[in-house]
C-alpha positions as CSV (number, residue, x, y, z in Angstrom):
1,M,23.1,5.2,-10.4
2,G,26.3,3.0,-10.0
3,E,26.2,0.9,-6.8
4,K,22.6,0.4,-5.4
5,V,21.6,2.3,-2.4
6,K,20.8,0.1,1.0
7,I,17.3,1.4,2.1
8,L,15.8,1.4,5.3
9,V,11.7,1.3,4.9
10,V,9.8,2.5,8.1
11,D,6.2,2.2,8.7
12,D,3.9,0.6,11.3
13,N,1.7,-0.9,8.4
14,R,3.5,-4.3,7.9
15,G,1.6,-5.0,4.7
16,M,3.0,-1.6,3.2
17,V,6.7,-2.3,4.5
18,K,6.5,-5.7,2.8
19,T,5.0,-4.5,-0.7
20,I,7.5,-2.0,-0.7
21,C,10.4,-4.1,0.1
22,D,9.1,-6.6,-2.6
23,I,9.3,-4.1,-5.3
24,L,12.8,-2.7,-4.3
25,K,14.2,-6.3,-4.2
26,A,12.8,-6.9,-7.7
27,K,14.6,-3.8,-8.7
28,G,17.8,-4.9,-7.2
29,F,17.9,-2.7,-4.1
30,E,18.8,-4.1,-0.7
31,S,15.9,-3.0,1.9
32,I,15.9,-3.0,5.9
33,L,12.6,-3.3,7.6
34,A,11.6,-1.4,10.8
35,Y,8.1,-1.1,12.2
36,S,8.6,2.0,14.6
37,G,10.5,5.2,15.0
38,E,12.5,3.6,17.7
39,E,13.5,0.6,15.8
40,A,14.4,2.8,13.1
41,V,17.0,4.6,14.9
42,E,18.5,1.5,15.9
43,K,18.7,0.0,12.4
44,V,20.3,3.5,11.2
45,K,23.2,3.0,14.0
46,A,23.5,-0.8,13.2
47,D,23.1,-1.2,9.5
48,R,24.2,2.3,8.2
49,P,21.7,2.7,5.5
50,G,22.2,4.8,2.5
51,C,18.6,6.0,2.3
52,V,15.5,6.1,4.8
53,L,11.7,6.1,3.5
54,M,9.7,6.5,6.6
55,D,6.2,7.1,7.2
56,L,5.3,10.3,9.1
57,R,2.6,9.1,11.3
58,M,3.6,6.2,13.5
59,P,2.6,5.1,17.0
60,G,5.4,6.1,19.7
61,I,7.7,8.6,18.3
62,D,6.3,9.9,15.0
63,G,8.4,10.5,11.8
64,V,9.5,14.0,12.7
65,K,10.8,13.0,16.0
66,T,12.5,9.9,14.5
67,L,14.3,12.2,11.8
68,E,15.3,14.4,14.9
69,Q,17.1,11.5,16.7
70,I,18.3,10.0,13.3
71,R,20.2,13.5,12.8
72,K,22.2,13.1,16.0
73,V,23.5,9.8,14.8
74,A,23.8,10.2,10.9
75,P,23.5,14.1,10.1
76,A,23.9,13.6,6.3
77,L,21.6,10.6,5.8
78,P,19.0,11.4,3.1
79,V,15.5,10.9,4.8
80,L,12.2,10.6,2.8
81,L,9.0,11.1,4.5
82,I,5.8,9.7,3.4
83,T,2.3,10.6,4.5
84,A,-1.4,10.6,3.6
85,Y,-2.2,13.5,5.7
86,A,0.2,16.1,7.1
87,T,-0.2,19.6,8.9
88,E,2.1,22.4,7.4
89,E,3.4,22.7,10.7
90,Q,4.6,18.9,10.5
91,V,6.1,19.6,7.1
92,E,8.1,22.8,8.4
93,E,9.5,20.9,11.3
94,A,10.5,18.3,9.0
95,K,12.3,20.6,6.9
96,R,14.0,22.2,9.7
97,H,15.4,18.7,10.6
98,G,16.8,18.4,7.0
99,V,14.3,16.1,5.5
100,S,15.3,15.4,2.1
101,A,11.7,15.2,0.4
102,V,8.1,14.8,1.7
103,L,6.1,12.5,-0.4
104,T,2.3,11.5,-0.4
105,K,0.6,8.0,0.0
106,P,-0.1,5.9,-2.0
107,L,3.7,6.1,-3.0
108,D,4.5,6.8,-6.9
109,I,7.4,4.0,-7.1
110,Q,8.6,5.7,-10.5
111,E,8.9,9.4,-8.7
112,F,10.7,7.4,-5.9
113,F,13.3,5.8,-8.0
114,C,13.9,9.2,-9.7
115,L,14.7,10.4,-6.2
116,L,16.9,7.6,-5.6
117,S,18.7,8.4,-8.7
118,Q,19.3,12.0,-7.5
119,L,20.8,10.4,-4.5
120,G,23.1,8.4,-6.5
121,K,24.6,11.8,-7.9
122,G,25.2,12.9,-4.2
123,E,22.0,15.2,-3.8
124,R,21.1,15.2,-0.3
125,H,17.9,17.3,-0.9
126,M,16.0,15.8,-3.5
127,V,13.2,17.1,-5.6
128,P,10.2,15.1,-6.9
129,A,9.9,15.0,-10.7
130,K,6.4,16.3,-10.6
131,G,7.2,19.0,-8.1
132,G,6.5,17.6,-4.6
133,S,3.0,16.3,-4.0
134,M,3.2,12.8,-5.5
135,S,0.2,10.7,-6.0
136,G,1.4,7.2,-6.1
137,K,0.9,4.0,-7.8
138,V,3.6,2.0,-6.3
139,Q,0.6,-0.7,-5.5
140,A,-1.3,-0.6,-8.7
141,D,1.5,-0.2,-11.2
142,S,3.6,-3.3,-9.8
143,G,0.3,-5.4,-10.0
144,E,0.1,-4.5,-13.4
145,T,3.7,-5.1,-14.3
146,I,3.6,-8.6,-12.6
147,R,0.6,-9.4,-14.5
148,D,1.9,-8.2,-17.6
149,R,5.2,-10.2,-17.1
150,I,3.2,-13.4,-16.4
151,R,1.0,-12.9,-19.7
152,K,4.2,-12.6,-21.6
153,E,6.9,-14.9,-19.9
154,I,5.0,-17.7,-18.5
155,I,1.5,-18.3,-20.1
156,P,3.0,-18.4,-23.7
157,V,5.6,-21.2,-22.1
158,L,2.4,-23.3,-20.9
159,Y,0.7,-22.9,-24.2
160,Q,3.5,-24.4,-26.2
161,V,4.3,-27.3,-24.1
162,A,1.9,-29.5,-26.1
163,R,3.9,-28.9,-29.3
164,I,7.6,-28.1,-28.3
165,N,9.5,-30.5,-26.2
166,E,12.3,-28.1,-25.0
167,T,9.9,-25.2,-23.6
168,K,10.7,-23.4,-20.3
169,F,10.5,-20.0,-18.6
170,H,13.6,-18.2,-18.9
171,N,14.6,-16.7,-15.5
172,P,17.3,-13.8,-15.8
173,H,17.7,-13.9,-12.1
174,L,19.0,-17.6,-12.2
175,V,21.8,-18.0,-9.5
176,C,24.6,-20.7,-10.1
177,C,25.1,-22.4,-6.8
178,W,28.6,-23.2,-7.2
179,E,29.3,-19.3,-7.8
180,R,26.9,-18.4,-4.8
181,K,28.4,-20.5,-2.3
182,G,32.2,-20.5,-3.4
183,C,32.1,-24.4,-4.1
184,E,35.3,-25.9,-5.2
185,M,34.0,-29.5,-5.8
186,K,34.9,-29.7,-9.4
187,D,33.5,-33.3,-9.8
188,C,30.0,-32.1,-8.8
189,P,27.6,-32.5,-11.6
190,A,26.5,-28.7,-11.1
191,Y,29.8,-27.3,-11.1
192,G,30.5,-24.9,-14.0
193,N,27.0,-25.3,-15.6
194,T,25.3,-22.2,-15.9
195,E,22.3,-23.5,-18.2
196,V,20.9,-26.2,-15.9
197,R,19.3,-25.5,-12.7
198,C,21.2,-27.5,-9.7
199,W,18.0,-28.8,-8.3
200,Y,17.3,-30.7,-11.5
201,R,20.5,-32.5,-11.1
202,A,20.8,-35.8,-9.2
203,G,24.1,-36.4,-7.4
204,T,25.0,-32.8,-6.3
205,Y,27.2,-32.1,-3.4
206,C,25.0,-30.0,-1.3
207,G,25.5,-29.6,2.4
208,G,28.6,-32.0,2.4
209,K,26.7,-34.9,1.2
210,I,25.6,-36.2,-2.3
211,Q,21.9,-35.5,-3.1
212,G,19.3,-37.6,-4.8
213,T,17.1,-36.9,-7.9
214,F,14.9,-33.7,-8.3
215,V,11.9,-35.5,-7.1
216,D,13.8,-36.6,-3.8
217,K,15.3,-33.1,-2.9
218,C,12.8,-30.5,-4.4
219,G,11.3,-29.9,-1.0
220,G,14.8,-29.2,0.4
221,C,15.9,-27.0,-2.6
222,R,13.1,-24.6,-2.3
223,Q,14.3,-23.5,1.0
224,C,17.9,-22.9,-0.2
225,D,19.4,-19.5,-0.5
226,V,20.2,-20.2,-4.2
227,F,16.7,-21.2,-5.3
228,Q,15.2,-17.9,-3.1
229,E,17.9,-15.5,-4.9
230,S,16.8,-16.9,-8.1
231,C,13.1,-16.0,-7.4
232,P,13.1,-12.2,-6.1
233,T,9.4,-11.6,-7.2
234,V,6.3,-13.6,-7.4
235,V,6.8,-14.0,-11.3
236,E,10.0,-15.9,-11.0
237,E,8.5,-18.1,-8.3
238,V,5.4,-18.9,-10.4
239,G,7.9,-19.3,-13.5
240,E,10.1,-21.7,-11.6
241,A,7.0,-23.5,-10.1
242,A,6.0,-24.0,-13.9
243,N,9.3,-25.0,-14.8
244,N,9.5,-27.6,-12.3
245,L,5.9,-29.2,-13.4
246,L,7.1,-29.0,-16.9
247,F,10.5,-30.8,-16.0
248,L,8.4,-33.5,-14.3
249,L,5.9,-33.8,-17.0
250,D,8.9,-34.6,-19.4
251,E,10.3,-37.1,-16.8
252,G,6.6,-38.5,-16.4
253,K,6.7,-40.6,-19.3
254,K,8.1,-43.0,-17.3
255,A,7.0,-41.7,-13.9
256,S,6.0,-44.0,-11.2
257,D,3.0,-43.3,-8.6
258,K,5.7,-41.4,-6.6
259,H,6.3,-38.9,-9.6
260,L,2.7,-38.3,-10.1
261,E,2.3,-37.4,-6.4
262,K,5.2,-34.8,-6.8
263,I,3.5,-33.4,-9.9
264,E,0.3,-32.8,-7.9
265,Y,1.9,-31.2,-4.8
266,L,3.7,-28.8,-7.4
267,N,0.6,-28.1,-9.2
268,K,-1.0,-27.0,-6.0
269,E,2.0,-24.9,-5.5
270,L,1.7,-23.0,-8.7
271,L,-2.0,-22.5,-8.0
272,S,-1.2,-21.1,-4.6
273,A,1.3,-18.7,-5.9
274,L,-1.2,-17.4,-8.3
275,E,-3.9,-17.1,-5.6
276,N,-1.4,-15.1,-3.2
277,L,-0.7,-12.7,-6.3
278,D,-4.4,-12.3,-6.8
279,S,-4.8,-11.5,-2.8
280,R,-1.9,-9.2,-2.9
281,N,-3.3,-7.3,-5.8
282,R,-6.6,-7.0,-4.0
283,E,-4.7,-5.7,-1.0
284,I,-3.0,-3.2,-3.1
285,Q,-6.1,-1.9,-4.5
286,E,-7.8,-1.6,-1.3
287,L,-4.7,0.6,0.0
288,V,-5.1,2.9,-3.0
289,I,-8.6,3.9,-2.3
290,T,-8.6,4.0,1.4
291,D,-7.9,6.7,3.9
292,K,-5.7,5.0,6.8
293,L,-6.7,7.3,9.8
294,T,-10.5,6.8,9.5
295,G,-11.0,3.7,7.3
296,L,-13.3,5.4,4.8
297,Y,-12.7,5.6,1.0
298,N,-10.3,8.7,0.3
299,R,-10.9,11.7,-2.0
300,N,-9.4,10.3,-5.1
301,Y,-12.0,7.4,-5.0
302,L,-15.1,10.0,-4.4
303,T,-14.9,11.1,-8.3
304,T,-15.0,7.7,-9.7
305,V,-18.1,6.5,-7.3
306,L,-20.0,9.7,-7.8
307,E,-19.8,9.6,-11.4
308,D,-20.8,6.0,-11.6
309,E,-23.8,6.9,-9.4
310,I,-24.6,9.9,-11.6
311,H,-24.8,7.5,-14.7
312,R,-26.9,5.1,-12.7
313,S,-29.3,7.8,-11.6
314,Q,-29.7,9.1,-15.1
315,R,-30.6,5.5,-16.5
316,G,-33.1,4.5,-13.7
317,K,-34.3,8.2,-13.1
318,N,-33.6,7.3,-9.5
319,P,-32.9,10.2,-6.8
320,L,-29.3,10.7,-5.8
321,A,-28.2,12.9,-2.8
322,L,-24.8,14.1,-1.5
323,M,-24.0,15.0,2.1
324,M,-21.0,17.0,3.0
325,I,-19.8,17.1,6.8
326,D,-17.8,19.5,8.5
327,L,-16.5,19.3,12.1
328,D,-17.3,22.7,13.9
329,D,-14.4,24.8,15.3
330,F,-12.1,21.6,15.0
331,K,-8.7,23.4,14.5
332,P,-8.9,25.0,18.1
333,I,-9.4,21.4,19.6
334,N,-6.7,20.3,17.6
335,D,-4.3,23.1,18.5
336,A,-5.6,22.9,22.3
337,Y,-5.1,19.1,23.1
338,G,-2.8,17.9,20.3
339,H,-3.3,16.1,16.9
340,S,-3.4,12.8,18.5
341,F,-6.4,13.6,20.1
342,G,-7.7,15.4,16.6
343,D,-7.0,11.9,15.0
344,K,-9.2,10.2,17.7
345,I,-12.1,12.4,16.9
346,L,-11.8,12.0,13.2
347,A,-11.3,8.0,13.5
348,F,-14.4,8.0,15.5
349,L,-16.7,10.0,13.1
350,G,-15.3,7.5,10.4
351,S,-16.4,4.6,12.5
352,M,-19.8,6.1,13.3
353,L,-20.6,6.9,9.7
354,H,-19.8,3.3,8.9
355,G,-22.2,2.2,11.6
356,T,-25.0,4.6,10.9
357,I,-25.5,4.5,7.0
358,R,-26.7,1.7,4.6
359,K,-24.5,-0.7,2.9
360,S,-25.4,0.9,-0.4
361,D,-24.2,4.4,0.8
362,R,-20.5,5.2,0.3
363,P,-18.6,7.3,3.0
364,F,-15.4,9.2,2.1
365,R,-12.8,11.3,3.9
366,Y,-12.9,14.6,1.8
367,G,-10.1,16.2,3.6
368,G,-9.0,17.2,7.0
369,E,-12.1,17.6,8.9
370,E,-14.6,17.4,6.0
371,F,-16.3,13.9,5.0
372,V,-18.5,13.3,2.2
373,V,-21.3,10.5,2.0
374,V,-22.9,9.5,-1.3
375,L,-26.7,8.4,-0.9
376,P,-27.9,6.4,-4.1
377,D,-32.0,6.2,-4.2
378,T,-32.2,8.9,-1.5
379,D,-34.5,11.9,-2.0
380,P,-34.1,15.3,0.1
381,T,-36.5,14.2,2.7
382,I,-34.9,10.9,3.6
383,A,-31.4,12.4,3.1
384,L,-32.4,15.3,5.9
385,V,-33.7,12.4,8.3
386,V,-30.1,10.6,7.8
387,A,-28.2,13.7,8.1
388,E,-30.0,14.6,11.4
389,R,-29.4,11.4,12.8
390,I,-25.9,11.7,12.4
391,R,-25.6,15.1,13.7
392,E,-27.6,14.5,16.9
393,A,-25.6,11.5,17.7
394,F,-22.2,13.1,17.4
395,E,-23.1,16.1,19.4
396,K,-24.2,13.8,22.4
397,E,-20.7,11.9,22.2
398,P,-18.0,12.8,24.8
399,F,-14.5,12.9,23.8
400,V,-12.3,12.3,26.9
401,V,-9.0,14.1,27.1
402,E,-6.5,14.6,30.0
403,A,-5.7,18.1,30.5
404,F,-2.6,19.9,31.6
405,D,-3.4,19.4,35.3
406,E,-3.7,15.8,34.8
407,I,-7.5,16.0,35.3
408,Q,-9.7,14.4,32.7
409,K,-12.1,16.5,30.9
410,K,-15.0,15.8,28.4
411,V,-15.0,17.6,25.2
412,Y,-18.1,17.8,23.0
413,L,-18.2,18.9,19.1
414,T,-20.8,19.6,16.7
415,L,-21.2,19.1,12.9
416,S,-22.6,21.2,10.2
417,I,-23.9,19.4,7.3
418,G,-24.9,20.4,3.8
419,L,-27.0,18.3,1.5
420,A,-27.4,18.7,-2.3
421,T,-29.5,16.5,-4.6
422,Y,-28.7,15.6,-8.0
423,G,-30.6,17.2,-11.1
424,E,-30.6,16.6,-14.6
425,G,-27.4,17.3,-16.5
426,M,-25.5,18.1,-13.0
427,T,-21.7,17.2,-13.2
428,A,-20.0,15.7,-10.1
429,G,-18.3,18.6,-9.3
430,A,-21.5,20.9,-9.4
431,L,-23.2,18.4,-6.9
432,I,-20.1,18.8,-4.5
433,K,-20.3,22.5,-4.8
434,Q,-23.8,22.7,-3.8
435,A,-23.3,20.5,-0.9
436,D,-20.1,23.0,-0.1
437,L,-22.3,26.2,-0.3
438,A,-25.0,24.5,1.8
439,I,-22.3,24.1,4.4
440,Y,-21.2,27.3,4.4
441,K,-24.7,28.6,5.0
442,A,-25.0,26.2,7.9
443,K,-21.8,27.8,9.0
444,S,-22.8,31.2,9.0
445,E,-26.1,30.4,10.6
446,G,-24.5,29.3,13.7
447,K,-23.1,25.8,13.2
448,N,-24.5,22.5,14.3
449,R,-27.1,22.2,11.7
450,V,-28.3,20.6,8.4
451,I,-28.8,22.7,5.3
452,R,-30.6,21.5,2.1
453,Y,-29.1,23.4,-0.8
454,G,-32.0,25.5,-2.6
455,I,-34.6,24.2,0.1
456,D,-33.6,25.7,3.5
């Protein structure tokens, strides 16, 4: 691609922004962070990025409005919008304002870098390698890559320590302090040395004064930009922590109690880095399977859960029911009062499902205004009781909206619910199809009702 593109990453989800920026940094890209549309416009003016990766749905001004304002100050700037849920109208409006591509969450990092490659060739309107809708793996793939690197680059080093004296983690991103800082102190022990890390050297000239041994200065060196640039990802951070530990172990043949305390400190540091990696991977996996708006599981995860429950039902001969829920007349409400009001209703239904069903039941957002609940160990009679409880509670819930005359108005909605029960030999797709047919019958009979497939 030639010179790396400076990328502005915009999302109100700070964890998502941090994850994407970590991966961009590992690939050698410079990233700029913004957490709102307003901040993104200011960053475009001040920092002049080469590309913008922006969430479509954000509080304040959304991605499309932000794109419109960006076009006023940077008409030719490539902008990529990412979204977990968008209407055709929003996509068309984004295209009218010159969006380069609309991508789906979770973001596929390989497809994203493919788009950046097209950007490097001067193409403003970029085409995803798979044709547009991109199911992403930025979180899962990055976690697998990091685990693989730790297994291949760090764990073998630790196993070899007992039998090889000169064993260390080889860091391809190692920065030389004298080059990074433009230092001319040629009598400094670190000057001109590209093999030994400067933080290992005693007597280096840092900050205008002579430094002590590694044991004396290791805490300060970890805050230095030379050390931080040498550790662009958690792999290098763990590797250098291991190197530091191994260095002290070698010195520890003649170490004092002070040395041993530092070893314990660095060991805790290594364990903390690994715990942070494990925590980040869990966050990533949760993002992959969760619908952002409702907090429920997403449609991609439904197939996995439903197939597992079918196998469990087959083994134990336990009943299994599936509930499909559809909001009645949701589109007219959305059109009349706006998508933010519609999102409020969808989020409420997601919260209500969480509070109504058992812990063993699994709720999903199936798509748009459709929801699915998997009910293990539940026969048709019990499933009907649960469905009616959900339907009756929802139809009584008032949703307050401010009308055009600034008078608050209460809006009530209803649900049509279809129930299907697993039968021997059925597939997950067949079970979903039966529940869908039951909803169709509920709609045709007047809506706001529960229909059990093959019974009602």
